[in-house]
N, C-alpha and C positions, 0 to 999 in steps of 0.2 A: 611723562606719564604721571597722572594724578596719584596713583597708588604709591609710586616710588617717592614722590615728594612728601606724601603723608608719612611713609616710613621714616624718612630722614628727619622729619620734625618731631617724631614721637618715639625715638629709639629707647627711651627709658620706660616705655609703657608696654604692657602686654598687647600684642597685635596678632590677630588671627587672619587666616586667609579668607574666612567667611566675612569678617569685618571689612577687609579690603574690597572684596567682591561687591558687598552692599554699597560701599562708598562710590564705586564707579557704575553701579546699576547693572551688574552682570550676575548670573548664577555662579555659584562657587566653581562648578565644573568648567563653565565657559571661561571664566576669569583665569583660572589656573592654566588652562590650555593656551589662551592668548598670551598670557604673561611669559610662559616658557618659550613660546615661539619667538617673542620679541627679544628676550634677555638671554635665553639659553638655559636658564635654571628655574626652579620653582620659586614662588613667592617666599616660602620659608627659608630656602637657601639664600636667596638674595638678601633678606632681612638680616640673617646671621652674618653675611659678608659685610653689610653696611655697619653693623655693630662692631665688628673687628676693625674695620677701617677707621671708625670714629675713635676707638681705643688707641690705635696707632697714632692718630693725630694728637690726642691728649698726651701720650707718652713722649712724643717728639717735641712738642711745644712747651711742656711743663715738666722740667726735671724734678721738681719737688712734689709732683702729684702722687698721692698714695694709690696703691692698687685698689683699695676698697672704694675710693672716690671714683676711680676709673670704671670699675666694673658696674657700679650702680648707675652711673651716668649714661651708660650705653645699653642698659636693659638686662644685665646679668644679675642673678641673685645669689650665686654660689661662686666662691673664689676658685674652687676646684674645676667647675665647669668652664669658667672664664679662662683660666690658665691653660687647660687642655685644649679648648677650642682655638685659642690664640696660637698655641704652638703648632697645632695641626695645620692651620692655614698659613701662618707666617714663617714657621720653621724654627723659631726661638720662643722661649718663655717671655712673658711681658717684661720681666726684669732684665733678662738677657738682651732683649731688643732695645730697651732704653739705654742700657750701659754701652751697647755697641754702636750707637748712632754715630758718635764722633769718630771713633777708629775706622769704621767702615766708610764713612764719608771721605776721610783722608785716603784710604786705600783706593777707592774708585777714582779719585782725582789723579792717581799715579798710573792708571791703567790705559789711558787713551792710546799711548804709543806701544803698549805691550801686548796687543792683540795680534796673534800670528795668522797669516793666511792659511786656509785649509787646503789639504791635498785633495785632488779630484779623484784619486783612485782609492776607493774604500770597499770593504766587503758588503755584499748584499744582505738584506734588502736595503735599497738606497732611496732617499727622498732629497731632491735638490730644490732649494727654495730661493727665489729671487725677490729681493726686497726693494720696493720703490719708496723714496722719501724725498722731501724738499732739499734742494741743494744747500739751503741756508742752515740745515740741521748740523750741529756739532755735538758729538758725544758718542755714547755706546748704544747698540741695538741688541736686545735680547730676543732670541727666537727659541721656542720650546715646543715639544710634543706633550700635550696634556690629555688626561683621560676624560676630562669634561671641558665644555666650552667656556670655562671661567678659570683664570689663573689664580687659584686659591690653594695651591699646594706645589711641591717640588715637581718639575716636569720629569717625564721618563728620560728624555735627553734634552739638553739645552746647549745652545751655541751663542757666543757673544761676538758681535762685529763692532768695528768702529765706523765712523762716517765716511771712511775711504773705501769701505767694502759694501757690496750689495748682494752677495751670494753666500749661501751656507749649504752644507751638505750633511744630512743625517745618514748614518750607515749602521749595518748590523743591528737593525731595529727588531725587537721582538714582535712576532705577529700579534695583531690586534687592531683596534680602531682608535684613532687619535685625532685631536684637534690641534692645528698649528696656530699658535698665538704669538704675537710679537709686540714688544713695547720698548720705548726708548728711555734713556737717562741722559738728558742734555747736560752738558758741562755746567756746573753751578757751584758757587761758594756757600750756598745755603743748604745745610743738611736736609731740610725738609723736602727738597726737590728730589732726593734719592730714595725717600721712604714713603712719601705720600704722593701717589702717582695719579691723582685725579685730573692733572692737566697735561700729561705727556701724550705724545703721538702713540697710537697703537693700531693694531690691525689683526685680522685673522683670516685664514682661508675659509671660504664660504661653506665648504662641505667637510664633513669628517673624512679622514684618510684611512682607508682599510689597507693594512699592510699584510702582505702574504710573503712567502719565501722568495718569490720572484719579483717583488715590487721594484720598479725602477721608474720613478715618477718625478716630473718637474711641475712646480707650482709657482705662482706669483702672488705676493701680498703687497698691497699699497697701504702705507701707514697714513693715518688720518687723525684729525682732532677728535677728542672724546665726544661721545653723544650722551644725552641725558639718561638714556636707558642702559648704557654700558655698566656691567657689574664692576665693582671695585677690583683693582689689581692688588691682591693681598700678599702674594708671594714676595719674599724679601730678596730682591734682585742683587743688591750688593753682597749679601750673605752667600747667595748661590755662586757668584763669581769668586768670592774668597775661598769657598770650599773647593771649587773646581781647580783653582790655582794650587791650593794646598795638596789636593790629591795627586796632581801632576808632579809636584815637587817631591812627593814621597815615592 
């Protein structure tokens, strides 16, 4: 989409929805509606996600990069706004994220054989999810229940599978409406591949899931290559698994 490419090329500039609508020849209302239908989120939300994703890339690739350089290059003008938005989406402050890249990379590489099969008997409400992915894939698969159709915050519930597993089961889910999103972490010796997820397989269930007290539903998600219109995967998957393991240990 032309508007998304324009955002990516101009992250350091002030960009309005009106400007994007004019760029593609639509009215502001029509552009915003079509954009949300395609991506799942508003242009403003998508732009914010792109900026945080770009900041992640700088922090992973340049250990000596200053926070001031990072926030200015991705379009933020306030350190406070940048830090709070980054932590909201990624789960760690920018500095914590940068410091934890290497330890979390090592942690993930130890987890492939430490993912336990899930029990089939769980308290209601229950959602069973079957994941389809290429036989050639090797690594971990993260599946979560999110409040929005973009993985930009910690999921309400999250489950991790390895490539020998293709079924996960969510249970005792609070009533509400959720989006089921999945993404992979292929085995890699490059830390970038665990924190910058623009190239990983991903998928989502086509419809939002409305959970009631008596929900007992089965769904199927097919993982695919990323599309140009996919929102960035901002949530820090290695950190989520680390916290999950830590909570179970306690």
